[in-house]
VOZAKE-518768 format. One record per residue: x, y, z of N, C-alpha, C, O in turn; residue number from 1; residue in one letter. Coordinates in Angstrom, 2 decimals. Layout:
N
{{X Y Z} {X Y Z} {X Y Z} {X Y Z} NUM 'A'} ...
END
This chain:
70
{{-32.24 58.74 -16.49} {-33.27 58.21 -15.52} {-32.63 57.57 -14.37} {-32.54 56.34 -14.38} 1 'M'} {{-32.23 58.14 -13.51} {-31.38 57.06 -12.17} {-32.63 56.19 -11.98} {-32.57 55.15 -12.63} 2 'E'} {{-33.93 56.36 -11.15} {-34.89 55.56 -11.03} {-34.81 54.57 -11.74} {-34.54 53.49 -11.21} 3 'W'} {{-35.08 54.69 -13.58} {-35.16 53.80 -14.50} {-33.87 52.13 -14.18} {-33.90 50.90 -14.16} 4 'L'} {{-33.03 53.17 -14.00} {-31.44 52.15 -14.50} {-31.87 51.68 -12.83} {-31.45 50.53 -12.67} 5 'V'} {{-32.30 51.98 -12.04} {-32.04 50.78 -10.92} {-33.31 49.74 -10.91} {-33.55 48.99 -9.97} 6 'Q'} {{-33.96 49.81 -11.91} {-35.28 48.99 -12.04} {-34.80 48.00 -12.95} {-35.34 46.90 -12.96} 7 'L'} {{-33.78 48.28 -13.77} {-33.19 46.77 -14.70} {-32.61 45.43 -14.16} {-31.65 45.26 -13.40} 8 'H'} {{-33.45 44.51 -14.74} {-33.64 43.44 -14.26} {-34.56 43.11 -13.14} {-34.19 42.18 -12.43} 9 'D'} {{-35.68 43.68 -12.83} {-36.18 43.44 -11.42} {-37.48 43.40 -11.67} {-38.01 43.97 -12.62} 10 'Q'} {{-38.10 42.70 -10.79} {-39.76 42.41 -11.04} {-40.14 43.34 -10.30} {-39.62 43.51 -9.20} 11 'I'} {{-41.26 44.23 -10.83} {-41.44 45.83 -10.79} {-43.29 45.13 -10.31} {-43.95 44.25 -10.88} 12 'V'} {{-43.64 45.97 -9.11} {-45.04 45.77 -8.63} {-45.84 47.11 -8.94} {-45.85 48.20 -8.38} 13 'G'} {{-46.54 46.59 -10.14} {-47.44 47.83 -10.62} {-48.28 48.32 -10.09} {-49.18 47.48 -10.08} 14 'L'} {{-48.65 49.33 -9.54} {-49.84 50.39 -8.64} {-51.30 50.42 -9.38} {-51.12 50.09 -10.56} 15 'D'} {{-51.96 50.55 -9.25} {-53.12 51.17 -9.97} {-53.03 52.65 -10.36} {-53.48 53.12 -11.40} 16 'T'} {{-52.44 53.26 -9.50} {-52.14 54.56 -10.15} {-51.57 54.95 -10.94} {-52.13 55.79 -11.65} 17 'A'} {{-50.52 54.66 -11.17} {-49.47 54.69 -12.58} {-49.98 53.97 -13.72} {-49.67 54.42 -14.82} 18 'L'} {{-50.78 52.79 -13.66} {-51.53 52.61 -14.90} {-52.29 53.34 -15.35} {-52.23 53.63 -16.55} 19 'L'} {{-53.55 54.05 -14.24} {-54.53 54.85 -14.87} {-54.15 56.45 -15.51} {-54.68 57.07 -16.43} 20 'I'} {{-53.07 56.79 -14.64} {-52.02 57.84 -15.40} {-51.70 57.23 -16.96} {-52.17 57.68 -18.00} 21 'Y'} {{-51.09 56.48 -16.87} {-50.94 56.10 -18.26} {-51.78 55.98 -19.63} {-51.55 56.38 -20.77} 22 'F'} {{-52.67 55.37 -19.13} {-54.18 54.74 -19.82} {-54.77 56.33 -20.03} {-54.64 56.90 -21.11} 23 'I'} {{-55.17 56.71 -19.31} {-55.75 58.60 -19.40} {-54.93 59.29 -19.75} {-55.31 60.46 -19.83} 24 'E'} {{-53.67 59.06 -20.08} {-52.53 60.05 -20.66} {-52.60 61.40 -19.58} {-52.96 62.48 -20.06} 25 'E'} {{-52.44 61.37 -18.94} {-52.26 62.26 -17.61} {-51.19 63.46 -17.64} {-50.28 63.33 -16.81} 26 'N'} {{-51.14 64.44 -18.33} {-50.74 65.13 -18.33} {-49.56 65.59 -17.88} {-48.64 66.06 -18.54} 27 'P'} {{-49.66 65.37 -16.44} {-48.81 65.54 -15.18} {-47.69 64.43 -15.24} {-46.49 64.69 -15.23} 28 'N'} {{-48.32 62.98 -15.30} {-47.25 62.45 -15.25} {-46.90 61.43 -16.66} {-46.34 60.34 -16.57} 29 'Y'} {{-47.40 62.10 -18.01} {-47.02 61.74 -19.07} {-45.34 61.10 -19.53} {-44.81 60.13 -20.08} 30 'L'} {{-45.04 62.25 -18.92} {-43.55 61.77 -18.85} {-42.68 60.85 -18.48} {-41.64 60.47 -19.02} 31 'D'} {{-43.28 60.48 -17.36} {-42.47 59.37 -16.52} {-43.59 57.62 -16.92} {-43.19 56.46 -16.88} 32 'I'} {{-44.54 57.96 -17.15} {-45.50 56.99 -17.79} {-45.11 56.18 -18.75} {-45.12 54.95 -18.73} 33 'T'} {{-44.69 57.05 -19.80} {-44.23 56.99 -21.11} {-43.13 56.18 -20.97} {-43.17 55.01 -21.34} 34 'D'} {{-41.88 56.82 -20.33} {-40.56 56.15 -19.94} {-40.70 54.88 -19.50} {-39.99 53.99 -19.98} 35 'V'} {{-41.64 54.61 -18.51} {-41.56 53.51 -17.53} {-42.25 52.44 -18.64} {-41.68 51.41 -18.98} 36 'F'} {{-43.42 52.82 -19.10} {-43.67 51.66 -19.91} {-42.81 51.43 -21.38} {-42.63 50.31 -21.86} 37 'F'} {{-42.46 52.35 -21.82} {-41.42 51.74 -23.29} {-40.25 51.04 -22.85} {-39.81 50.23 -23.66} 38 'E'} {{-39.49 51.19 -21.50} {-38.32 50.61 -20.82} {-39.33 48.98 -20.75} {-38.86 47.96 -21.25} 39 'A'} {{-40.39 48.99 -20.24} {-41.16 47.81 -19.83} {-41.22 46.94 -21.19} {-41.05 45.72 -21.25} 40 'M'} {{-41.47 47.72 -22.18} {-41.60 46.86 -23.14} {-40.90 46.79 -24.21} {-41.20 46.55 -25.38} 41 'F'} {{-39.65 47.09 -23.52} {-38.73 46.78 -24.13} {-37.80 45.39 -23.61} {-36.89 44.79 -24.19} 42 'R'} {{-38.30 45.21 -22.57} {-38.03 44.30 -21.71} {-36.66 44.49 -20.93} {-35.74 43.69 -21.13} 43 'G'} {{-36.54 45.55 -20.04} {-35.88 45.83 -19.45} {-35.69 45.22 -17.59} {-34.84 44.82 -16.79} 44 'E'} {{-37.54 45.57 -17.73} {-37.87 44.47 -16.40} {-39.27 44.36 -16.58} {-40.14 44.86 -17.28} 45 'F'} {{-39.12 43.23 -15.38} {-40.79 42.57 -15.21} {-41.64 43.55 -14.98} {-41.25 44.72 -15.00} 46 'S'} {{-43.04 43.20 -14.70} {-43.95 43.77 -13.95} {-45.00 42.52 -13.85} {-45.45 41.68 -14.64} 47 'V'} {{-45.19 42.90 -12.30} {-46.36 42.04 -11.59} {-47.47 43.42 -11.20} {-47.23 44.61 -11.04} 48 'V'} {{-48.65 42.68 -11.15} {-49.76 43.53 -10.72} {-50.51 42.63 -10.12} {-49.90 41.57 -9.93} 49 'T'} {{-51.89 42.66 -9.65} {-52.87 42.16 -8.26} {-53.83 42.26 -9.11} {-53.72 43.10 -10.00} 50 'S'} {{-55.01 41.41 -9.05} {-56.38 41.45 -9.52} {-57.33 42.52 -8.99} {-58.43 42.85 -9.42} 51 'V'} {{-56.48 43.08 -7.72} {-57.38 44.32 -7.10} {-56.99 45.59 -8.13} {-57.74 46.50 -8.46} 52 'L'} {{-55.48 45.35 -8.57} {-54.88 46.41 -9.60} {-55.97 46.70 -10.63} {-56.40 47.82 -10.88} 53 'T'} {{-56.38 45.54 -11.19} {-57.13 45.40 -12.43} {-58.37 45.74 -12.55} {-58.91 46.24 -13.54} 54 'I'} {{-58.94 45.41 -11.30} {-60.46 45.64 -10.88} {-60.88 47.05 -10.92} {-61.91 47.52 -11.42} 55 'T'} {{-59.76 47.72 -10.22} {-60.03 49.43 -9.83} {-59.70 49.75 -11.03} {-60.24 50.81 -11.31} 56 'E'} {{-58.91 49.24 -12.11} {-58.73 49.98 -13.21} {-59.92 49.56 -14.70} {-59.99 50.20 -15.75} 57 'V'} {{-60.42 48.78 -14.47} {-61.92 48.40 -14.70} {-62.73 48.82 -14.22} {-63.61 48.15 -14.77} 58 'L'} {{-63.33 49.56 -13.45} {-64.20 49.93 -12.46} {-65.21 50.81 -13.32} {-66.30 50.43 -13.75} 59 'V'} {{-64.62 52.09 -13.50} {-65.11 53.23 -14.75} {-65.21 52.59 -15.96} {-66.39 52.36 -16.22} 60 'Y'} {{-64.61 52.30 -16.61} {-64.66 51.92 -17.76} {-66.12 51.20 -18.04} {-66.93 51.56 -18.89} 61 'P'} {{-66.28 49.94 -17.00} {-67.32 48.99 -17.48} {-68.45 50.09 -16.39} {-69.43 50.24 -17.13} 62 'L'} {{-68.66 50.61 -15.51} {-69.62 51.37 -15.42} {-69.90 52.33 -16.54} {-70.91 52.14 -17.21} 63 'L'} {{-69.15 53.29 -16.80} {-69.12 53.82 -17.96} {-70.12 53.21 -19.16} {-71.08 53.89 -19.53} 64 'F'} {{-69.89 52.02 -19.70} {-70.53 51.64 -20.80} {-71.78 51.20 -20.57} {-72.75 51.50 -21.27} 65 'H'} {{-71.84 50.13 -19.09} {-73.26 50.23 -18.72} {-73.99 51.05 -18.58} {-75.15 50.65 -18.64} 66 'S'} {{-73.84 52.46 -18.34} {-74.90 53.48 -18.25} {-75.03 53.86 -19.91} {-76.10 54.11 -20.48} 67 'E'} {{-73.83 53.83 -20.48} {-74.12 54.73 -21.98} {-75.00 53.07 -22.75} {-75.47 53.28 -23.87} 68 'V'} {{-75.12 52.20 -22.42} {-75.94 51.16 -23.16} {-76.72 50.88 -22.39} {-77.01 49.71 -22.62} 69 'S'} {{-77.63 51.50 -21.04} {-79.03 51.49 -21.08} {-79.86 52.32 -21.42} {-81.06 52.05 -21.35} 70 'S'} 
END
């Protein structure tokens, strides 16, 4: 995958959508997200993200948890 080779030794900004697709194992994106995160875990490139991304990713699980607990 050419796009993956271009990421080698780079710092990549991680957006909300990619992270959500990976966590939810979205079948439309699973091939891409698996390859991306496997390469990241091998240390082929670094990833940074923002507090906003983490907040967006956690909103639904936190809401769901609070509804279940009520």
